[in-house]
C-alpha positions, 0 to 999 in steps of 0.5 A: 500500499501507498501513503502520503506524508500525512499517513493518508492511504492512497493507492492500495496494492491491487490499484497500484498495479492495475494503473501500472499495468494500463501505463505500461500498455499505453507505452507499448501502444505509443512505442508501436505507433512510432515504430510503424511511422518510421517504417513508412518514412522508410518506405515512403523515403525508398520510394521516393529514391526510386527511378519511375519507369514507365513500361516501355522504359523498362523493356529497353532497358531490361534489354540493354542489360542482356545485351551488356551481358551477352557481350561480357560474359566471355570477357570476365569468364575470361578475366577470372581466369587470368586472375586465378592463373596471376595467383598460381604465378605469385605463389610460385616459390620462384617469380616468373616475372615475364610470364607474370607482366604478360598476364597482366597486360592480358587482364588490363586488356580486358578490364580496359574492355569491360570499361568500355562495354559499361559506358556504353551501356550507361550511354544507350540506357541514359538517353532512355531517362527524363531529366528528373530520371537522370537527376534519381540515377545519380543520386542513388549511385551517390548513395550506393558509394555512401553505403558501400563506405559505409560498410566498410567503415563497420568492417573497421570502424577505426580510423584508417591508420589504425586499419593499416596498423592492425593489418601489418600487426597481423601479418607480422604475427602471421609470418614471426617477423623479427624486429629487422625484418618489420623495420625492412618490411615498413622501410620497404612500404614506405618506399613503395608508396612513394613510388606509386605515389604520383600514379595513385594520386592521377588515378584518384583524378581519373576517376572524378574526371570520369564520373563527370564526364559520365554525368554530363548532360551530352557525354562525350564518348571520345574523351570518355574512352581517351579517359579509360585508355589512361586509367587502364595504363596506370592500372598496370603501372600500378599492378607491375609494381606491386610484383617487384615489390613482392619481390623485394618482400620475399628477399626480407623473409627466411625460408620458413617464412617464404612457405608461410606467405605463399601459401596465404597470399591473400591474406598478406596483402600491403595495406597500401595495396591499390585496388581496381574499381569501377570506373562507372 
């Protein structure tokens, strides 16, 4: 039972339980209403974010996707085979630089072909859309990149420097590097990063340029393809520089460490490894 300061009886236990139960029910109803409102708002935002297409546009867009798939399926399959062969070459005890570079050149040609086919499809489908639809398409692309960035951040919520430090430490632990070897690896990373700095900066500029070129009201296909040529060239150079870096890493490792390094190449990637991103 509950009493006030004067000692007067306010509520009996039964009354108190009833009032608490009623409050809980009201709170649950309010929470349920808020949750449903939030779900409706999210659904409305998604609906607004979608590009509203006519039946004719849907049919033509689907046809363009089918044509793109036909034009690239063999290229993608061949590229996957070359990537697998590249892993085999890179995990060999003795690097055959000539074969590796030849394979890189072949992959570069195919990657360039894929980029060009994506541009062809992008330009072909862009003409099917109205101004508002193109604007929504660009916004959706930006949101997709933002979500990818957020997902990467969730994988490593720390600052990039801390993430790199963690990856380096995992390599150290996996290989059992001595202090001297760690210093040698650090120097090697620094030299490799410095040697490729200009190329990586130019690549960032080219990616930004490519985005603007594709989003122009009247995209210039010749300029876009010229930009792709330079992107492919830089990708090729960076890939070959990574091979040279791998050769230097091998010189630092002893026989047992080299075996571990070669047996798990996908786990031993250096933090500054340049990735090949899609350009569109």
